[in-house]
N, C-alpha and C positions, 0 to 999 in steps of 0.2 A: 838605197832605201827609197821607197816611193812615199812622198809626203803630200798631204792635202794643203798644208799651210806652213810657210816660213814667216816668222815674225822677226823683224830686224829692230832691235832695241828693247832693253829689259826694264824700261821705266814703267810708270803707272799705266800708260796706254798699252805698252807692249806685254807686260806680264799678265795684266787682267785679260787682255784679248787672248793670249796663248792658253791660259787656264780655262776660260770659257769655251774656246774652240775645242779643246780636248774633252771637256764635259759634254759637248755636242757631238762627239764622235769623230772629230777631224784629227787625223794623225799630224801632230804639230811639233815643230822645232823652233826654238828661240835663239837668236844670235845676239850676244852682248860682248863688247870688247873690254868692259870694265866690270863693275859689280852690279848685280841685279838690283833693281830698285830705282836706277836712274838718278837724275839730278835731285828729284824731290826727296828721295830717301837718303841719299849719300851727301849731297851738297846743297840742299835747299830746304824744303818745308820742315822735315823732321829735325835736323840739327839746329836750325834757327829757333824752332819752337822749344827745343830742349834747353837752349841757352836762355831764351826769354823766360821760361818757367823758373829757372834758377834765379835770374835777376829779379823776377817778381817776388819770389820768396825772400830774397835779400831785402827788398824794399818793405815787405810786410814785417820782417823782423825788426827793422829800424824804427818802424812806427808802432810797435806792439804796445807801447805805453798808453796809446789811445784806447786800447782794449782792456786796460787794467792789468797788463802783464809786465814783468820785468825780466830783462836778460842782460848778460854780461856784454863785453865788447863784441860787436858784430862786425865781421869782415867777410871778404870773399877770396877764394883761391881760384883764379881763372883757369889755371891748368887743370885743377880738379873738376871744374865745371865742364871743361872740354873732354875730360876723361869720361864723365857721365854721359855727355853728348855722344861720344863714340860708342859707349856701351849700349845706349838705346838704338843707335843705327845698326850696330852689329847684330843685336837681337832681332830686329825687324828684317834685316837682310837674310839672316838664317831662316826666319819664318817664311819669307818669299821663296827661298831656295827649296824649302821643304814642300811648299804648296805646288811648285812646278814639278818636282819629282813625284809627289804623291798623285798628281793628275796625269802622269805619263808624258810630260813635255820634255823633250830632249833639249838640253842647253848646250849650245856650241859657243866656245870662247874665241873671240877674235873680231877683227874689223870686217864688215860685210861690204861687198861691192856688187851693185846690181848690174847684172850682165844683160838684162832684158826680161821680157815676160817669162815668169816661171823659173828664172835662173839667178842664183846668188853665189858669189865666190867668197870663200873665207880662206885666206892664205892661198894655197895651191889647190884646194879642193872645191869643186863645183857641186853645189847642191841644187836640186830641182824640186819644184812643188807646183801643184795646180794653181795656188794663189800665194801672193806675197803681200804682207802687211808691213808698211814702213812706219815705225813709231820711234824715230831717231831723236826726238826732242829738240832742245835749243841750248845755246850757250851764251855767256855774257857778250854783249856787243859794246865795243869801245868807240866813242866818237873821235874824229880826227883832231884831238887837242894835243899840242906839243907837250911832251913830258910824261904822257901816260905810260910810257915804257920804262920809267925809272923804278929802281928798287923802292919798295914802300908804297907804290901805287897798286892797289889790290882790287880784285873782283870779289863778289860774294863767295865764289868757289874758294878763293884763297883764305878768306876769313873763317870759313866753315870747315877747313881742313887743318888749320894751324892752331897754335896754342898761345900766341902772343896777344897781349892786351895793350891797347894804345891809349894812353891818358888823354891825348888830343887827336880827334878824328875829324877830318873833313870829308863830307859825303857829297859827291857830284851826282845829283839826281834825287828828286823828292817823290818818287813813286813808291810802290809798295815795299820793295826791297830796301830802299833808302830809309823809309820811315820805320821799318822794323828794326834796322840796325841803330837808328837814332834813338829809338825807345830803349833798346838793350844797353847801349853804351852810356846813355844819360842816367839810366837807373843805377849803373855801377859807378857813377860820379865822374865820368869823362867829360871833357870839354868837346862839345859836338857842334859843328857848323854844317848846315845843309844848303847847297847851292842848286837851285832849281830854275831851269830856263823858262818854264811857264809862269803864269802870273799867280799861281797858288800851288801848294803841295797837293799830291794825289789829284792831278788835274783830270783824270778820267772818272773820278767818283763824284758823287753828289757834293755840291758846293758847301752845304752846311756841315757835312761830315768833315770836309777838308778844313774849314775854318775852325771848327770846334777842336779837332785834334791839334791844329796849330797852336791854339791857346793853351791847351794842356802841356804841350812840349815846351813852349816858351816859359811857362811857369816853372818847369824843371830845369831851365837854364839852356835849352837848345837854341842856338841862333839860326833862325830860318831866313833865307835870302831868296824869296821868289823873284823871278824876273832877272836872275843873275846870268850873265854870259861869261862862261869860263874861257879864259884866253890861253893860259899855259900853266904848267906845273914845273917848278925848278927845285933842285936840291941845294940847300944852304946849310951853314953851320948850325942854324937854329932848328932846322927841320925842313920838311917839304913846304915850299912856298907856293900857294895857289893864287894866281892873279885873275881877277874877274871885274867886269863892269856891271854896275848896279845903278839904275836911274841916272845914267850919264856920268857917274863918278867911277874912278879907278879905285879898286879896293884889293886888299890882300889878306890872306889868312894863312898862318903857319901852323903846321900840325905834325904829329909823329907818323901819321899814315893818311893816305887818301883812298877812299873807297869809290870806285867808279861804278855807280849803280844806274846806268843809263839804258837799261832795257836788255832784251835778249833777242837773238836771231836764230833761225832754223839751222840745225846742225847737219847740213847736207853736203858740206865740203868733202869731196872724195867719195861720195856715196855711189855715183854713177860711173860705169866704165865708159871709155871713149865711144862715142856714137850712140849712147843711150840718153835720150832726151825726155825729161819729165816736164819740160816747159816751166822751169822754175821762175817764180816771181819774187825778186829780191831774196833769193835763196830758199823761199818757201815753196811747197809742192801744191799746185792747184788740184782740187778734188771737186767732185759733184756731190749731190745730196746723199749719195750712197757710199761716199768716201773713195770712189774710184778715181784713179789718175788717168792720164791720157794713154797709158800702156795697159792693154788688156790683162786682167788678172792681177794687177798691181794696185794696192790700196794705200792710203796714208791717213793717219790720225794724229791728234795731239799737237804739240807746239810746232812741229815741222809742217803741218798742213796749213796752207794759205787761208787766212780769215778765221782761223781757230782761236778761241780764247786760251791763253797760255796758263792753264790751271790744271793741276794733277787730276782732280776729280772729273773735269771735263774730258781729259784724255782717256781716262778709264772707261767712262760712259761711251765715248765714241768707239773705242776699241771693242767693247762688248757688242755694240750695235753692228759694227762692221762684220765681225765674224758670225753674228747671227744671220745677217743677210747672206753671207757666203754659204751657210748651212741650210739656206732655204727657209729660215724662220723669220717671223716678224721681229723687228728691233725692239727690245724690251725697255730701253732707257728713254725717258722723256727729256729731250734736250732743249725744250722751249724755255726753261728757267734754270740758269746756272748761277749759283750764288758766288759772290766774291768776298773774301775775308782778309782782314789786315790784323795781325796779332800784336798790335801795339798795346799800350796800357793808357787808356781803356781800349778795348777791342772795337773794331769797326766791321760792319758787314752790310752787304747790299745785294738785292736781287731784283730783277725786272726793271721796269721803267722808273725814272725819277720824275718829279713834278716838272722840272725844266724840260725834259725830253718830251713829255706829254704835250706841253704847250707848243713846242716846236712842231710836233706832229698834228696839232690841232685837235687833240683829244681832250674833251672836258673832264676835269678831275675834281675829286673831293679828297682831301687829306685829313689825317688824324695824327696828332702828335702827343705822346705821353712822356712826361719828364720822369725819369727813373729816380729822381730825388724823393719822390713820393712812394716808391716801392719799398715795402717792409724789408725784404731780403737784401736790397741794396743798402739800406741804412744799417742793417745788422753787420754787413760785410765792410762797411765804411767805404763803399764804392765811389762816393762823390756824385757829381752831376753827370747826367747822360740822358739819352732820349731814344725813343723808338718812334719812327714815322712810317705810316702806311699810306700808299697812294692808290686810289680806286677810281673807277669810271663814275663820273657824276650821275649818269643816267641809270646804269645797271647795278652799280655797287660792286662790280667784279674787281677783285684785287689785282692791280697792275704792277705793283712793286712795293719795296720797303727798304728803309735805310735805318741802320742801328748804330749807335755809339754808346756802349754801356758794357758792364760786366757780363761775360758769357754771350756777347753778341754773336760770336761765331757758331754757337750752338742754337741760339734762339732763332736765327735766320732760317733754319730748316722748316719751321712752321709756315713761314711766309713763302718759302720756295714751293712747298706743297700747294699752297693757296693759289699762287700764280700759275703753276703748271696745270692745275686741275680747274682753273677758272672759278674758284670759289668766291663767294660774296663776303662783304663785311659782316653781314648777319650770320653767315655760317662760321666765320672765323671767331666771332665774339660769342657764339653759342656754346663753344666747347668749355666745359668746366675744368679749370686749371687749379692745381693744388696751391694752398696758401700756408706759409709764405714762401714764394719762389720768385725767381727772376722772370719766369714764363708768364706770370700774371700781366706783365707789361704788354704782351701780345694782345690780350683781350682788351686792355685799357686803351691801346692805340686804335683798335678797331671801333671800340665804343666812342672814343673821342671823335672819330670821323662821322659816326652816326649821330653825334650830339647827345649821347646817352651815358657818358661817363659819370660814375658816382664818386670818383676819387679825385677829380680835378675839375676846375671851372672850364667849361667849353667856350672859350672866348678867343 
C-alpha cells in the first residue's frame, strides 16, 4: 500500500494530525502500540480531571449547609469514582477510534521502529510512506533517589490506572501533576505532604499564582515543603519512610504511598533502528520551525519534540500545522500563545508573559488585577478569594499575558489567549460586552483596572 503519511503515536498530537492529514487528502496510517488517545486520554488529563470533578462534588456536598441545603451522611467510594473515570476514558477512546475510521485513517497496532526516511517497521512488517510524523509523547521521569523502585512508590500512570486510595500520600514534586494530586487527595481527606526541590511550588508559573495556591492548600491541611532535598525512600512497618533535608535539618515523613511527580521525558527509547540517528537531545527529538527532523521527510511534534511545551493542546496544534505544511497548505494554528492550566481547587491558568518576565526582558508593562471576591457569580457559587491579572505593554496597551486563580480559570483564559495571539489591546479586551452575572465579567474588570477605569473596585 502506498501511503502519503505514517503517524507514529496515537495521542493528541498524533490522532489530530492523522485526521487532519486525511481531510487534506493524504493517504494516512497511524501506528499505536496501546490505546488511541495517548497519555492525555488514558493516563493523564482526562482521568485526572474526572477524579478531580468527583472530589469537587464531594467537597460541595459537605459544604451544602452554607447554601441552605441539608443532606444525610456524605461519603465517597473511591473504587466507584475510578469506575466513572474509566467510563469517561472508554467513551472518549471510542470516539477517537470512530473519528479515525470515519476519516479513512488506517490504524496499525504495535510498536513502531523508524528504519530511516520513509520507512517504519511494525513487528515483521515494513511500511513505507512519503512522510513520517513522530508523535510518541512522553513518560514519567524518575530521579536517581534510592528506594523509588519499592512497591508503593508510584507514578501518575499508576495512580490513574489503579483503584487504591491512600489515606497518607507523600508527593515528590510540586509541579502541575503534583499539585493536582495534592488537591484531589486533600479534598478526600487524605494526609498529603509535598516535597519540592525548588523554593516554591509550581516554580515555572507566576509567583503570585504559586503563593496563592500554596495558601489555599495549607488551609486544607496539605503540608508543603519547598526547598526539600529528598534523599531516600525506605519500607518500614509503619509505611514508606521518605527522608529529606529542609533548611539544613533532617526530616522524615511516613505514608502509605509515595507519588514521584518529578516531570516527564520523551518516549523515544527503542524508536530508532540501529544506525538511524535523529540527533536526540536528552532523549528529545530536535526539530526546526516546520517540525522537520534531521532526516528528510521525518517530522516530530508534541512532548517528544525538543523545546516543545508538554501540553496536549500544544501537541494537537503542532500536529495540525505539520501535516498542513506537508500538504502544501499554510499552517492554520497560531502557536504564539499557548495557555497552561492547573485543575486544582481553585483552578489556575496562565498565558503569555508574566510581569516578572517582562521586567527581565526590559519590556515596560502596565498591569491590572481584579479580585474575584467582588464578582457576583463568584459570590453566588461560594468560590472564595481569587483574582485575574492582565499584563500589557505600557506604551501600546497590547495584551502580553494573563494569570488567573479563580473558579473556571481554565475556561476564562481562552479570552486572554485570543488577545495575546492577535495582539489585541486593553481597550479592545474591555470593549466586549460580557453577560451578567458571569465569571467572565472578571476579564473586562481586569482590563479596566489596567486602564484605571474599573467601576467595581478601587484602582489603587
